Backbone as CSV, one residue per row, in Angstrom:
resi,resn,N_x,N_y,N_z,CA_x,CA_y,CA_z,C_x,C_y,C_z
1,PRO,0.721,9.614,15.110,1.158,11.040,13.978,0.897,10.508,12.595
2,TRP,0.003,9.101,12.160,0.389,9.391,10.804,-1.591,9.522,10.316
3,PHE,-1.827,9.533,11.362,-3.438,9.934,11.343,-3.860,11.847,11.566
4,CYS,-2.617,12.541,12.096,-2.908,13.645,12.813,-2.873,14.934,11.545
5,GLY,-3.978,16.012,11.215,-4.035,16.659,9.849,-4.795,16.055,8.889
6,HIS,-5.363,14.688,8.817,-6.486,14.568,8.143,-7.876,14.493,8.706
7,PHE,-8.254,14.553,8.744,-9.760,15.200,8.736,-10.038,15.308,10.593
8,ARG,-10.523,16.303,10.800,-10.658,16.600,12.465,-11.812,15.304,12.909
9,ALA,-12.698,15.675,12.119,-14.397,14.753,12.415,-13.879,13.158,12.955
10,GLN,-13.509,12.497,11.807,-13.100,11.261,10.760,-11.377,11.393,10.834
11,PRO,-10.752,10.842,12.009,-9.364,10.624,10.829,-9.412,9.522,10.272
12,LEU,-8.543,9.448,9.435,-7.877,8.684,8.795,-6.625,8.155,7.763
13,LEU,-6.239,6.905,7.793,-4.901,7.256,7.108,-4.611,7.356,6.184
14,PRO,-4.024,8.844,5.588,-3.907,9.186,4.134,-3.176,7.894,3.337
15,GLY,-4.080,8.135,1.460,-3.745,7.808,0.224,-1.838,7.295,0.347
16,VAL,-1.657,8.554,0.695,-0.182,9.090,0.078,0.796,7.856,0.833
17,ILE,0.858,7.567,2.585,1.200,7.390,4.164,1.022,6.179,3.406
18,GLN,-0.168,5.142,2.584,-0.492,3.922,2.455,0.763,3.410,1.709
19,LEU,1.103,4.892,0.342,1.558,4.249,-0.470,3.253,4.187,0.033
20,LEU,3.601,5.279,0.637,4.702,5.017,1.608,5.176,4.138,2.155
21,TRP,4.385,3.340,2.899,4.096,2.069,3.501,4.580,0.844,2.656
22,VAL,3.743,1.348,1.665,4.329,-0.115,0.982,5.843,0.043,0.103
23,GLN,5.748,1.239,-0.465,7.486,1.231,-1.297,8.714,1.247,-0.458
24,LYS,8.429,1.438,1.447,9.161,1.029,2.404,9.552,-0.551,2.980
25,LEU,8.251,-1.263,2.917,8.621,-2.195,2.722,8.919,-3.101,1.237
26,ALA,8.678,-3.103,0.100,9.084,-3.526,-1.040,10.484,-3.219,-0.700
27,ASP,10.985,-1.680,-0.803,12.430,-2.000,-0.661,13.235,-2.382,0.656
28,ASN,12.814,-2.914,1.824,13.095,-3.445,2.728,13.178,-5.054,2.455
29,TYR,12.528,-5.580,1.758,11.908,-6.927,1.986,11.367,-7.611,0.293
30,LEU,11.665,-6.749,-0.771,11.022,-7.920,-1.983,11.905,-7.560,-2.922
31,PHE,13.238,-6.535,-2.771,14.348,-6.264,-3.866,15.545,-6.524,-3.359
32,LYS,16.054,-6.808,-4.394,17.594,-7.081,-4.335,18.496,-6.577,-5.164
33,SER,17.773,-5.343,-5.644,19.055,-4.593,-6.719,18.382,-3.336,-6.050
34,GLU,19.140,-2.407,-6.407,18.286,-0.901,-7.088,16.853,-0.449,-7.542
35,HIS,16.790,-0.010,-7.506,15.268,0.504,-8.457,14.685,1.801,-8.154
36,TYR,13.822,2.144,-9.423,12.936,3.519,-9.065,11.180,2.962,-9.201
37,ILE,10.402,4.071,-9.003,9.346,3.706,-9.510,9.281,3.787,-10.513
38,SER,8.125,3.739,-11.769,7.991,3.996,-12.783,6.484,3.896,-13.599
39,GLY,5.478,3.849,-12.270,4.199,4.051,-12.547,3.807,3.394,-11.479
40,ALA,2.608,3.723,-11.458,1.463,3.093,-10.788,-0.191,3.376,-11.818
41,PRO,-0.352,1.775,-12.329,-1.256,2.226,-13.547,-2.831,2.011,-12.516
42,ALA,-2.702,1.067,-11.282,-3.704,0.543,-10.620,-3.789,1.171,-9.053
43,ILE,-4.817,2.217,-8.965,-4.671,2.297,-7.520,-6.540,2.670,-6.995
44,LYS,-7.009,2.220,-5.754,-7.954,1.923,-5.667,-8.546,2.334,-3.849
45,PHE,-8.632,3.314,-3.165,-8.531,3.738,-2.234,-10.202,3.505,-2.098
46,ILE,-11.170,2.012,-1.297,-12.331,1.502,-1.509,-12.994,1.771,-0.272
47,LYS,-12.555,1.598,1.299,-12.609,2.136,2.762,-11.665,2.761,3.251
48,PRO,-12.642,3.354,4.033,-10.341,4.362,5.108,-10.158,3.176,5.775
49,LEU,-8.897,3.574,5.845,-8.667,3.011,7.925,-8.697,4.061,8.764
50,ILE,-9.541,4.308,9.802,-9.016,5.080,10.935,-8.482,4.619,12.202
51,PRO,-7.982,5.351,12.693,-7.222,4.432,14.106,-8.608,3.610,14.821
52,ASN,-7.330,3.023,15.001,-8.092,1.590,15.609,-7.787,0.379,15.470
53,ASP,-7.993,0.557,13.596,-8.156,-0.312,13.101,-7.534,-1.241,13.284
54,LYS,-7.420,-2.756,13.281,-6.130,-3.874,13.056,-5.909,-4.172,11.836
55,ILE,-4.893,-3.724,10.498,-4.733,-3.771,9.727,-3.883,-5.107,8.658
56,CYS,-3.341,-5.188,8.016,-2.967,-6.347,7.236,-2.597,-6.151,5.764
57,LEU,-1.267,-5.725,5.430,-0.506,-5.453,4.384,-0.316,-6.816,3.604
58,TYR,-0.776,-6.623,2.128,-0.016,-7.886,1.197,-0.118,-7.125,0.380
59,LEU,1.664,-7.873,0.332,2.226,-7.146,-1.235,3.115,-8.397,-1.612
60,GLU,3.580,-8.513,-3.279,3.191,-9.403,-3.846,4.065,-8.899,-4.744
61,LEU,5.633,-9.159,-5.293,6.467,-9.458,-5.900,6.012,-9.750,-7.342
62,GLN,5.692,-9.248,-9.003,5.280,-10.014,-10.169,6.820,-9.563,-11.048
63,CYS,7.585,-10.698,-11.499,8.688,-9.902,-12.556,7.677,-10.800,-13.469
64,LEU,7.699,-10.044,-15.138,7.400,-10.703,-15.667,8.373,-9.442,-16.799
65,ASN,8.899,-10.497,-18.024,9.321,-9.965,-19.119,9.911,-8.953,-18.657
66,GLY,10.519,-8.995,-17.675,11.860,-7.752,-16.958,11.406,-6.975,-16.522
67,LYS,10.259,-6.722,-16.501,8.982,-5.343,-15.155,8.951,-5.866,-14.484
68,LYS,8.894,-5.154,-13.104,8.808,-5.689,-11.832,7.272,-4.812,-11.303
69,THR,6.759,-5.645,-10.545,5.473,-4.361,-10.222,5.012,-5.329,-8.971
70,VAL,5.051,-4.520,-8.014,4.364,-4.757,-6.459,2.792,-4.354,-6.524
71,LYS,2.203,-5.788,-6.046,0.421,-5.852,-6.189,0.698,-5.425,-4.672
72,PHE,-0.781,-5.104,-4.154,-0.720,-4.685,-2.528,-2.040,-5.039,-2.300
73,GLU,-2.651,-4.896,-0.991,-3.244,-5.501,-0.649,-3.835,-4.704,0.573
74,TYR,-4.588,-3.615,1.659,-4.646,-3.129,3.104,-6.135,-3.766,2.745
75,SER,-6.124,-4.483,4.106,-7.472,-4.913,4.547,-7.368,-4.369,5.559
76,ARG,-8.665,-4.794,6.713,-9.024,-4.469,8.398,-9.701,-5.744,8.424
77,LEU,-10.057,-5.989,9.761,-10.547,-6.498,10.239,-11.890,-6.221,10.965
78,ASP,-12.879,-6.410,10.545,-13.858,-6.044,10.835,-15.280,-6.558,11.930
79,LYS,-15.237,-7.051,12.713,-15.686,-7.739,13.476,-14.670,-9.321,12.952
80,ASP,-15.869,-10.011,12.907,-15.963,-11.406,11.761,-15.063,-11.176,10.556
81,ASN,-15.316,-9.991,9.607,-14.623,-10.163,8.389,-13.940,-9.209,7.746
82,VAL,-13.332,-9.357,6.409,-12.112,-9.057,6.418,-12.794,-7.737,5.240
83,ILE,-11.986,-7.102,5.460,-12.863,-6.057,4.699,-11.318,-4.932,3.363
84,VAL,-11.041,-5.749,2.383,-10.361,-4.556,1.230,-10.196,-3.024,1.963
85,SER,-9.551,-2.397,2.115,-9.603,-0.585,2.239,-8.616,-0.172,0.741
86,SER,-8.019,-0.946,0.785,-7.361,-0.082,-0.660,-6.627,-1.143,-1.452
87,ASN,-5.975,-1.410,-2.935,-5.223,-1.959,-3.298,-4.919,-1.222,-4.320
88,GLY,-3.678,-1.848,-5.028,-3.036,-1.261,-6.222,-1.869,-2.229,-6.954
89,LYS,-1.052,-1.259,-8.192,-0.211,-1.351,-8.581,1.084,-1.182,-8.654
90,ILE,2.188,-1.146,-8.098,3.428,-0.110,-8.628,4.213,-0.876,-9.798
91,ASN,4.398,-0.218,-10.571,5.334,-0.335,-11.133,7.107,0.227,-11.223
92,TYR,8.146,-1.250,-10.935,9.584,-0.235,-10.555,10.248,-0.605,-11.930
93,LYS,11.522,-0.082,-11.979,12.181,-0.446,-12.716,13.757,-0.480,-12.351
94,ASP,14.695,-0.628,-12.806,16.303,-0.906,-12.061,16.986,0.078,-12.438
95,LYS,17.847,0.570,-11.655,18.673,2.127,-11.466,19.596,1.401,-12.844
């Protein structure tokens, strides 16, 4: 269902869905307190993710000087190669 309606000729995973997954997984696994997104200074969509891709999402929480940043990277396996599909940083603040 994530691919429906996003280009008939070649469906792809929309960037907004990729960011939603980052947010949901960060909420569930990285944070111990309530927080909200305060910005997204760097997001790159490099190669599209299409149906049947085998994907991996890497998340890393960085806490520096009271600031929380989640770095993410989506990659996919293409034959024997790992290809970065998108990556970026999302800044958070405690509520």
